[in-house]
C-alpha positions as semicolon CSV with decimal commas, in nm:
position;residue;x (nm);y (nm);z (nm)
1;M;0,000;0,000;0,000
2;Y;0,271;0,247;0,095
3;E;0,463;0,200;-0,227
4;R;0,139;0,244;-0,420
5;I;0,061;0,585;-0,266
6;R;0,418;0,697;-0,331
7;N;0,396;0,584;-0,693
8;L;0,064;0,764;-0,743
9;R;0,214;1,083;-0,599
10;E;0,517;1,058;-0,825
11;D;0,297;0,984;-1,129
12;K;0,120;1,315;-1,063
13;D;0,459;1,490;-1,029
14;M;0,368;1,603;-0,678
15;T;0,601;1,647;-0,383
16;Q;0,532;1,516;-0,037
17;N;0,485;1,879;0,071
18;Q;0,215;1,935;-0,190
19;V;0,023;1,625;-0,087
20;A;0,065;1,707;0,282
21;D;-0,071;2,058;0,217
22;Y;-0,371;1,908;0,035
23;L;-0,432;1,675;0,330
24;K;-0,371;1,955;0,582
25;I;-0,104;1,756;0,764
26;H;0,270;1,795;0,819
27;Q;0,507;1,670;0,551
28;T;0,679;1,445;0,805
29;T;0,347;1,277;0,885
30;Y;0,284;1,216;0,517
31;S;0,637;1,081;0,477
32;D;0,569;0,838;0,763
33;Y;0,257;0,721;0,577
34;E;0,460;0,650;0,264
35;L;0,728;0,469;0,464
36;G;0,472;0,257;0,648
37;N;0,572;0,401;0,986
38;L;0,216;0,519;1,056
39;N;-0,121;0,368;0,974
40;I;-0,318;0,591;0,740
41;P;-0,651;0,702;0,892
42;V;-0,965;0,639;0,686
43;P;-1,039;1,011;0,632
44;I;-0,689;1,051;0,484
45;L;-0,740;0,745;0,261
46;I;-1,063;0,899;0,133
47;K;-0,885;1,224;0,048
48;L;-0,601;1,037;-0,123
49;A;-0,846;0,832;-0,328
50;D;-1,017;1,156;-0,434
51;L;-0,685;1,324;-0,516
52;Y;-0,566;1,032;-0,728
53;Q;-0,912;0,958;-0,869
54;T;-0,905;0,596;-0,758
55;S;-1,066;0,374;-0,495
56;I;-0,953;0,306;-0,142
57;D;-0,945;-0,062;-0,236
58;Y;-0,681;0,022;-0,497
59;L;-0,480;0,228;-0,247
60;V;-0,471;-0,054;0,008
61;G;-0,402;-0,327;-0,247
62;R;-0,739;-0,505;-0,243
63;T;-0,764;-0,462;-0,619
64;D;-0,524;-0,387;-0,901
65;D;-0,791;-0,192;-1,091
66;P;-0,722;0,178;-1,034
67;A;-1,062;0,286;-1,173
68;P;-1,268;0,463;-0,906
69;Y;-1,608;0,338;-0,805
70;S;-1,908;0,529;-0,933
71;K;-2,068;0,748;-0,671
72;G;-2,423;0,628;-0,717
73;K;-2,721;0,703;-0,501
74;K;-2,725;0,562;-0,150
75;K;-3,014;0,339;-0,054
C-alpha cells in the first residue's frame, strides 16, 4: 500500500509537501505514511483516493484496478 501511494504521488509529479498541504497535515506525517511508519486514517485514505481519482481498495491493495467506483445514489 505504501509504495502504491508513493507511486501515485510521483505519477502526478507532486512532492510530499504538496500532498501534505492538500491533506492539511505535516510533511513528516505524510512521509511516515509512505514509509509505512504510521497507519493511514480512513479520512486521509478517502482524500487520497479523491486526489488520485481511484478507490480506497486500490490504495490498500485489495484490487489492481485503479478505476474509481461510481458514486451512485445511497439506498
